[in-house]
C-alpha positions as CSV (number, residue, x, y, z in Angstrom):
1,M,77.0,91.3,124.2
2,D,76.8,88.0,126.1
3,I,76.5,84.8,124.0
4,H,75.9,81.4,125.7
5,A,74.5,78.0,124.9
6,S,71.1,76.5,126.0
7,G,69.6,73.1,125.8
8,Q,66.1,74.5,125.7
9,P,64.2,74.3,122.4
10,A,64.7,77.6,120.5
11,L,61.0,78.1,120.1
12,D,60.5,78.0,123.8
13,A,63.1,80.6,124.5
14,E,62.2,83.8,126.4
15,A,63.7,86.3,123.9
16,D,62.7,89.4,122.0
17,H,63.8,87.8,118.7
18,L,64.2,84.3,117.3
19,L,66.7,83.7,114.5
20,I,66.2,80.6,112.3
21,F,68.2,79.7,109.1
22,A,66.6,78.3,106.0
23,T,68.1,76.3,103.2
24,K,66.9,76.7,99.6
25,D,65.1,73.3,99.1
26,D,61.7,72.1,98.0
27,D,61.2,70.5,101.4
28,M,62.6,73.5,103.4
29,L,59.6,73.3,105.8
30,E,60.0,69.6,106.5
31,G,62.7,69.6,109.1
32,G,64.4,71.3,111.9
33,A,63.4,74.6,113.6
34,L,61.7,75.8,110.4
35,R,59.2,72.9,110.5
36,Q,58.6,73.5,114.2
37,L,58.0,77.2,113.6
38,N,55.6,76.3,110.7
39,D,53.7,73.9,113.0
40,A,53.5,76.5,115.7
41,L,52.1,79.0,113.2
42,D,49.5,76.4,112.0
43,G,51.2,76.2,108.6
44,G,51.5,79.9,108.2
45,L,54.9,79.7,106.5
46,A,53.6,77.6,103.7
47,P,52.0,80.5,101.7
48,L,55.2,82.4,102.0
49,A,57.2,79.5,100.7
50,A,54.6,78.9,97.9
51,S,54.8,82.6,96.8
52,G,58.6,82.6,96.8
53,E,58.7,85.2,99.5
54,L,60.4,82.6,101.7
55,S,62.8,80.7,99.5
56,G,66.0,80.2,101.5
57,A,68.1,82.1,99.0
58,V,71.4,83.3,100.3
59,N,71.0,86.2,102.8
60,E,67.3,86.5,102.0
61,T,65.7,87.9,105.2
62,V,62.1,87.4,106.2
63,V,60.5,88.7,109.4
64,V,57.5,86.8,110.8
65,H,55.4,88.0,113.7
66,S,54.2,85.1,115.8
67,F,51.2,86.8,117.4
68,G,51.7,84.9,120.6
69,K,52.2,81.4,119.1
70,T,55.9,81.3,120.0
71,T,57.5,82.8,123.1
72,A,59.5,85.2,121.0
73,P,57.2,87.9,119.4
74,R,59.1,88.0,116.1
75,V,61.1,85.5,114.1
76,V,63.9,86.5,111.7
77,I,64.5,83.9,109.0
78,V,67.7,84.1,106.9
79,G,68.5,82.1,103.8
80,L,71.6,80.0,103.5
81,G,71.2,78.9,99.9
82,P,71.1,75.3,98.7
83,A,71.9,72.7,101.4
84,E,74.5,70.9,99.3
85,R,76.5,74.2,99.0
86,M,76.1,75.3,102.6
87,G,79.3,75.8,104.4
88,L,80.5,77.7,107.5
89,D,80.9,81.0,105.6
90,E,77.3,80.9,104.5
91,I,76.3,80.5,108.2
92,R,78.6,83.3,109.3
93,H,77.1,85.7,106.8
94,A,73.5,84.7,107.6
95,A,74.1,85.1,111.3
96,A,75.6,88.5,110.7
97,T,72.6,89.5,108.5
98,G,70.0,88.1,110.9
99,G,71.6,89.7,113.9
100,R,71.7,93.1,112.3
101,K,68.1,92.7,111.2
102,A,66.9,91.8,114.7
103,R,68.9,94.7,116.2
104,S,67.3,97.1,113.7
105,L,63.9,96.1,114.8
106,A,64.4,96.5,118.6
107,S,66.9,96.2,121.4
108,G,66.7,93.1,123.6
109,T,67.6,89.4,123.4
110,L,68.1,87.0,120.6
111,A,67.6,83.2,120.5
112,V,69.3,81.3,117.7
113,S,68.4,77.8,116.6
114,V,71.6,75.7,115.9
115,D,70.6,73.4,113.1
116,G,72.6,71.8,110.2
117,E,74.4,68.8,111.5
118,E,72.7,66.8,108.7
119,C,74.8,68.8,106.3
120,G,78.0,67.3,107.6
121,L,78.9,70.2,110.0
122,S,79.2,69.6,113.7
123,A,77.3,71.6,116.3
124,E,80.6,73.1,117.5
125,E,81.5,74.3,114.0
126,I,78.0,75.7,113.4
127,A,77.9,77.4,116.8
128,G,81.4,78.9,116.2
129,A,80.4,80.2,112.8
130,I,77.2,81.8,114.3
131,A,79.1,83.4,117.1
132,E,81.7,84.7,114.7
133,G,79.2,86.0,112.3
134,L,77.2,87.8,115.1
135,D,80.2,89.5,116.6
136,M,81.5,90.6,113.2
137,G,78.1,91.6,111.7
138,L,77.0,93.6,114.8
139,Y,80.3,95.5,115.0
140,R,80.0,99.3,115.2
141,F,82.7,102.1,115.2
142,D,80.7,105.0,116.6
143,R,82.8,106.0,119.6
144,H,83.4,109.5,118.3
145,Q,79.8,110.3,117.4
146,A,77.2,111.9,119.6
147,P,74.2,109.6,119.0
148,K,71.0,111.3,117.7
149,Q,69.2,108.6,119.7
150,T,70.1,105.6,121.8
151,P,71.3,102.9,119.4
152,N,69.6,99.5,119.5
153,V,71.7,96.7,121.1
154,L,71.4,93.0,121.5
155,E,72.4,92.5,125.1
156,R,72.2,88.7,125.2
157,V,72.2,85.9,122.7
158,T,71.5,82.2,123.3
159,L,72.4,79.4,120.9
160,H,69.9,76.6,121.3
161,S,71.0,73.0,120.8
162,D,71.0,69.5,122.4
163,S,74.8,69.6,122.3
164,V,75.4,72.3,124.9
165,D,79.1,71.5,125.6
166,A,80.0,71.5,121.9
167,V,78.1,74.7,121.3
168,E,79.9,76.4,124.2
169,A,83.2,75.4,122.8
170,G,82.2,76.7,119.4
171,I,81.1,80.0,120.9
172,A,84.4,80.5,122.6
173,A,86.4,79.8,119.4
174,G,84.2,81.9,117.2
175,R,84.3,84.9,119.6
176,S,88.1,84.7,119.8
177,L,88.3,84.9,116.0
178,A,85.8,87.7,115.6
179,G,87.2,89.6,118.6
180,A,90.6,89.7,117.0
181,A,89.2,90.8,113.7
182,N,87.2,93.5,115.5
183,F,90.2,94.7,117.4
184,A,92.0,95.1,114.1
185,R,89.0,97.0,112.8
186,D,89.1,99.3,115.8
187,L,92.7,100.1,115.1
188,A,92.3,100.7,111.4
189,N,89.2,102.8,111.8
190,E,90.8,105.1,114.4
191,P,91.8,108.6,113.1
192,S,95.5,108.9,112.7
193,N,95.9,111.9,115.1
194,L,94.5,109.6,117.8
195,L,96.4,106.5,116.7
196,T,100.0,107.5,116.4
197,P,102.8,104.9,116.4
198,T,103.1,105.4,120.2
199,E,99.4,105.0,120.8
200,L,99.3,101.9,118.5
201,A,102.1,100.4,120.6
202,S,100.1,101.3,123.8
203,R,97.0,99.6,122.5
204,A,99.0,96.6,121.4
205,E,100.5,96.3,124.9
206,A,97.0,96.4,126.5
207,W,95.8,93.8,124.0
208,A,98.8,91.5,124.7
209,G,98.2,91.9,128.4
210,Q,94.6,90.8,128.0
211,H,95.5,87.7,126.0
212,D,98.7,86.6,127.8
213,V,101.0,87.4,124.8
214,E,104.5,88.6,125.3
215,I,105.3,92.1,123.9
216,E,108.3,94.2,123.4
217,V,108.2,97.8,122.0
218,M,111.4,98.9,120.3
219,D,112.2,102.6,120.0
220,E,114.1,104.4,117.3
221,A,117.4,104.1,119.2
222,A,117.1,100.4,119.5
223,A,116.1,100.0,115.8
224,A,119.2,102.1,114.9
225,E,121.5,99.8,116.9
226,L,120.2,96.9,114.8
227,G,120.8,98.8,111.6
228,M,117.2,99.3,110.5
229,G,118.1,102.2,108.1
230,S,115.2,101.4,105.7
231,F,112.5,101.6,108.5
232,L,114.0,104.6,110.1
233,G,114.4,106.4,106.7
234,V,110.7,106.4,106.3
235,A,110.3,107.7,109.9
236,K,112.5,110.7,109.4
237,G,109.8,112.9,107.9
238,S,107.5,112.7,110.9
239,H,107.6,114.4,114.3
240,Q,105.9,111.2,115.7
241,P,108.5,108.8,117.0
242,A,108.5,105.4,115.3
243,R,107.9,102.2,117.2
244,F,108.7,98.6,116.3
245,L,106.4,96.1,117.9
246,I,107.4,92.5,118.7
247,L,104.7,90.1,120.1
248,R,105.4,86.5,121.0
249,H,103.1,83.5,121.6
250,R,105.0,80.5,123.1
251,G,102.9,77.4,122.6
252,G,105.3,75.0,121.0
253,A,108.7,73.5,121.3
254,D,111.9,75.5,121.9
255,E,112.3,76.8,118.4
256,P,111.8,80.2,116.8
257,G,108.6,79.3,115.1
258,L,106.3,81.1,112.6
259,G,106.8,84.8,111.8
260,Y,104.2,87.4,110.9
261,C,105.2,90.9,109.7
262,G,102.7,93.7,109.3
263,K,103.0,97.1,107.7
264,G,102.3,99.9,110.3
265,I,102.1,103.2,108.5
266,T,99.7,105.0,110.8
267,F,99.2,107.7,108.1
268,D,100.7,107.8,104.6
269,T,100.9,111.2,102.9
270,G,103.2,109.7,100.3
271,G,106.1,111.7,101.8
272,I,107.9,114.0,99.4
273,S,106.2,112.1,96.6
274,I,102.9,113.3,98.0
275,K,99.6,111.7,97.2
276,P,96.7,113.5,95.6
277,A,94.4,115.1,98.2
278,A,91.3,113.2,97.0
279,N,90.6,110.3,99.4
280,M,93.8,110.7,101.3
281,E,91.8,110.4,104.5
282,A,91.7,106.6,103.8
283,M,95.4,106.5,104.4
284,K,94.7,106.3,108.2
285,Q,94.2,102.6,107.4
286,D,97.7,102.1,106.0
287,M,98.6,100.4,109.3
288,S,96.0,97.6,108.7
289,G,98.8,95.0,108.1
290,A,100.2,95.8,111.5
291,A,96.7,95.7,113.1
292,A,96.1,92.3,111.5
293,V,99.3,90.6,112.8
294,V,98.9,92.2,116.3
295,A,95.3,91.2,116.6
296,S,95.9,87.7,115.3
297,M,98.2,87.0,118.3
298,G,95.3,87.5,120.7
299,A,93.2,84.8,119.1
300,I,96.2,82.5,118.7
301,A,96.9,82.7,122.4
302,D,93.2,82.4,123.3
303,L,93.0,79.1,121.3
304,K,96.2,78.0,123.1
305,L,97.7,76.8,119.8
306,P,100.7,74.5,120.4
307,I,103.0,76.5,118.1
308,N,105.5,79.4,118.5
309,V,104.4,82.6,116.7
310,T,106.1,86.0,116.6
311,A,104.5,89.1,115.1
312,L,106.6,92.0,114.0
313,A,105.1,95.4,113.3
314,P,107.2,98.4,112.2
315,C,105.0,101.5,112.9
316,T,105.6,105.0,111.7
317,E,104.0,107.9,109.8
318,N,105.1,108.7,106.2
319,M,105.3,112.5,106.2
320,P,106.9,115.2,104.0
321,G,108.8,116.9,106.8
322,G,112.0,118.9,106.4
323,N,114.1,115.8,107.3
324,A,112.1,113.4,105.1
325,I,113.8,111.1,102.6
326,K,113.7,112.3,99.0
327,P,113.6,110.5,95.6
328,G,117.1,109.5,94.8
329,D,118.2,109.0,98.4
330,L,119.9,105.8,99.4
331,L,119.0,103.7,102.5
332,T,120.7,100.7,104.0
333,A,118.5,97.9,105.4
334,M,119.3,95.8,108.4
335,N,120.6,92.9,106.2
336,G,123.1,95.3,104.6
337,A,121.3,95.7,101.2
338,T,121.3,99.3,99.8
339,I,118.1,100.7,98.4
340,E,117.6,103.5,95.9
341,V,114.5,105.4,96.8
342,I,112.7,106.2,93.5
343,N,109.3,107.1,95.1
344,T,108.8,107.9,98.8
345,D,105.2,106.7,98.4
346,A,106.6,103.2,98.1
347,E,107.3,103.3,101.9
348,G,105.5,100.2,103.0
349,R,108.1,97.9,101.4
350,L,110.9,99.9,103.0
351,V,109.6,99.3,106.6
352,L,108.8,95.7,105.8
353,A,112.3,95.2,104.4
354,D,113.7,95.6,107.9
355,A,110.9,93.6,109.5
356,L,111.7,90.7,107.2
357,S,115.4,91.1,107.9
358,Y,114.8,91.1,111.6
359,A,112.5,88.0,111.3
360,N,115.4,86.2,109.6
361,H,117.8,87.4,112.3
362,L,115.4,85.8,114.8
363,G,115.3,82.6,112.8
364,L,111.6,82.7,112.2
365,S,110.2,80.4,109.5
366,P,108.0,80.5,107.5
367,L,107.3,84.2,107.1
368,I,104.1,85.9,106.1
369,D,104.0,89.6,105.7
370,V,100.7,91.6,105.5
371,A,100.3,95.0,104.0
372,T,98.1,97.5,102.2
373,L,101.0,97.7,99.8
374,T,99.9,98.6,96.2
375,G,97.0,100.1,94.4
376,A,98.0,97.7,91.7
377,A,96.7,94.8,93.8
378,A,93.3,96.5,94.2
379,V,93.1,97.2,90.5
380,A,93.8,93.5,89.7
381,L,91.6,91.9,92.3
382,G,89.2,94.6,93.5
383,D,87.8,94.4,97.0
384,V,87.0,90.6,96.8
385,A,90.4,88.9,97.1
386,T,93.7,89.5,98.7
387,A,96.8,89.0,96.5
388,V,99.3,86.3,97.5
389,M,102.8,86.2,96.2
390,A,105.4,83.8,97.5
391,N,108.8,82.2,97.0
392,D,107.2,78.8,97.9
393,D,104.0,77.7,96.1
394,D,103.2,75.1,98.8
395,L,103.2,77.9,101.4
396,A,101.0,80.1,99.2
397,A,98.6,77.1,98.9
398,E,98.6,76.8,102.7
399,V,97.6,80.5,103.0
400,I,94.8,80.1,100.4
401,A,93.5,77.0,102.3
402,A,93.5,78.8,105.6
403,G,91.5,81.6,104.0
404,K,88.9,79.1,102.8
405,V,88.5,77.9,106.4
406,A,88.3,81.5,107.7
407,G,86.0,82.7,104.9
408,E,88.6,85.1,103.4
409,K,89.5,84.9,99.7
410,F,93.1,84.9,98.3
411,W,94.5,84.7,94.8
412,Q,98.0,83.9,93.9
413,L,100.0,86.1,91.4
414,P,103.2,84.9,89.7
415,M,106.7,85.7,90.8
416,F,108.7,85.1,87.6
417,D,112.4,86.0,87.6
418,E,111.9,88.5,84.7
419,Y,110.1,90.9,87.1
420,D,113.4,91.4,89.0
421,E,114.7,93.4,86.0
422,Q,112.4,96.2,86.8
423,L,114.0,96.7,90.2
424,R,117.6,97.1,89.0
425,S,119.4,100.2,90.2
426,Q,122.5,102.0,88.8
427,V,123.5,103.2,92.3
428,A,122.2,100.6,94.8
429,D,121.5,96.9,95.2
430,V,117.8,97.5,94.4
431,K,115.3,100.3,93.6
432,N,112.1,100.6,95.7
433,T,109.8,100.7,92.7
434,G,109.7,98.9,89.4
435,G,107.4,101.3,87.5
436,R,103.8,101.1,86.6
437,L,103.6,97.6,85.0
438,A,103.0,94.6,87.4
439,G,103.2,97.0,90.4
440,A,101.9,94.5,92.9
441,I,104.3,91.8,91.7
442,T,107.4,94.0,91.6
443,A,106.6,95.2,95.2
444,A,106.6,91.6,96.2
445,K,109.8,90.9,94.3
446,F,111.4,93.8,96.3
447,L,110.4,92.1,99.5
448,Q,111.5,88.7,98.4
449,R,115.1,90.0,98.5
450,F,114.7,90.6,102.3
451,A,112.9,87.3,103.0
452,G,115.9,85.6,101.4
453,E,115.8,81.8,101.3
454,T,113.3,81.5,104.1
455,P,109.9,80.2,103.0
456,W,107.8,83.4,102.6
457,A,104.4,84.6,101.5
458,H,103.3,88.2,100.9
459,L,99.7,89.3,101.4
460,D,98.8,92.5,99.6
461,M,95.5,93.6,101.1
462,A,95.2,97.0,99.5
463,G,91.9,96.1,98.0
464,T,90.4,94.2,100.9
465,D,91.4,96.2,104.0
466,D,88.2,98.3,103.8
467,A,84.6,97.3,103.0
468,A,82.7,99.9,100.9
469,K,79.3,98.7,102.1
470,T,77.8,96.5,104.8
471,R,77.1,92.9,103.6
472,G,77.2,89.7,105.6
473,T,80.0,89.7,108.2
474,Q,81.5,92.9,106.6
475,V,80.5,96.3,108.1
476,K,81.3,99.4,106.1
477,G,84.8,100.5,107.1
478,A,87.9,98.5,108.1
479,S,87.4,94.9,107.3
480,G,89.7,93.0,109.8
481,V,91.1,91.0,106.8
482,P,93.2,88.8,107.1
483,V,93.2,88.3,110.9
484,R,91.1,85.1,110.9
485,S,93.2,83.6,108.1
486,L,96.5,84.2,110.0
487,V,94.9,82.4,113.0
488,R,93.7,79.5,110.9
489,F,97.1,79.3,109.2
490,A,98.8,79.0,112.6
491,E,96.1,76.5,113.7
492,A,96.8,74.3,110.7
493,R,100.5,74.4,111.2
494,A,100.1,73.5,114.8
495,A,97.9,70.6,113.9
496,A,100.4,69.4,111.2
497,G,103.2,69.6,113.8
498,A,101.2,67.5,116.3
499,S,100.2,64.8,113.8
């Protein structure tokens, strides 16, 4: 899909569909493109507004046929809610909803009116949100399906505004963010027999090449030389060789820079502590953390952020093979800590233990790890918010703030010292599980030992990695969370460093 800017009035655009946004206000027909449309239709929108059929409520969608009174034969009007509460995320969701509605009606072209500067948002910001919303909302993962009929597509989208240069800049930024999120979705949606650790590494290499990102793929022998016994312990049960991905963006001064670590379990059976069969197919997405950190690097590079960022992704399957680790086994991580394996289904923290240790070895700071780590996080926060736990409250606040800019929700959980008691082992430095109570927190407390004194935040996305239904920018399936927040975090850090 091509998206570009135009200085032509939206109502004059040669397009199959026209998309206009409406705010929920008593005078909604008094300004902008909606007033122009109402005038073109000889006041035809007024009865819809009077009846409440057109109110501007959030994601309300109204289709109006122009019967030749505008160049586009049909107009899709999507509500943003009250003007005083309108923000970029409302625009993203409305663009996604409107784009899907237009596509469902017919293939072709779409013209979008860029309004809203009066609400304190710039044309660049609005255009970026629209492009981001369109790319995310129109996402499909249907590459393995034989279509019953040719699916509708929007081949070309034009964003109409007097500020063409600003809109073009916004489009580029918005598409970089959405493109990264959609790449993470592609990886997470892919069946695990097609996305082995080796294949994930191959796709990461292609992605890095497209975005001018440095990449190194470490094999098992190299990981063993570094002493990554915790990561390799998980890999022992699988016939698929493990891979440890290292991606680097060099945009700042000569310093190690920021470190992102992502859990890359390409399929999680639970190992010897095998999971119940019901819904196990969803475990192909247990590499969503790795997908997120790898994908974020593409957008960080596209935006040419003046900061150094390194992404680490330990990738393996967790299988119950004859050589698999067993409950009661002992592993030694790269930092020398010994781990008693209580439950082999608590494997994500084992691979991240070595990723965090390696990040410290590289001198990266601060550290953010991303993982579909615990069902407990999903129980606590559902599919609305990603859990944040940190050894630095200021860092956690930065992550939450980046999420607000990106349109992704986070909620901080406590990290009280008392939770450490649940991880005490009689035979090792630490156990890999702390029991049923506070499962998300004790998993984070385990990881904290490997982050050490480095400022560190842990994002448990077990509840937010997958969308159960399509709504706004989310399309049923892998969500792409928290790619855009990782990019916005790096952007904010870069801006702070430049100020």
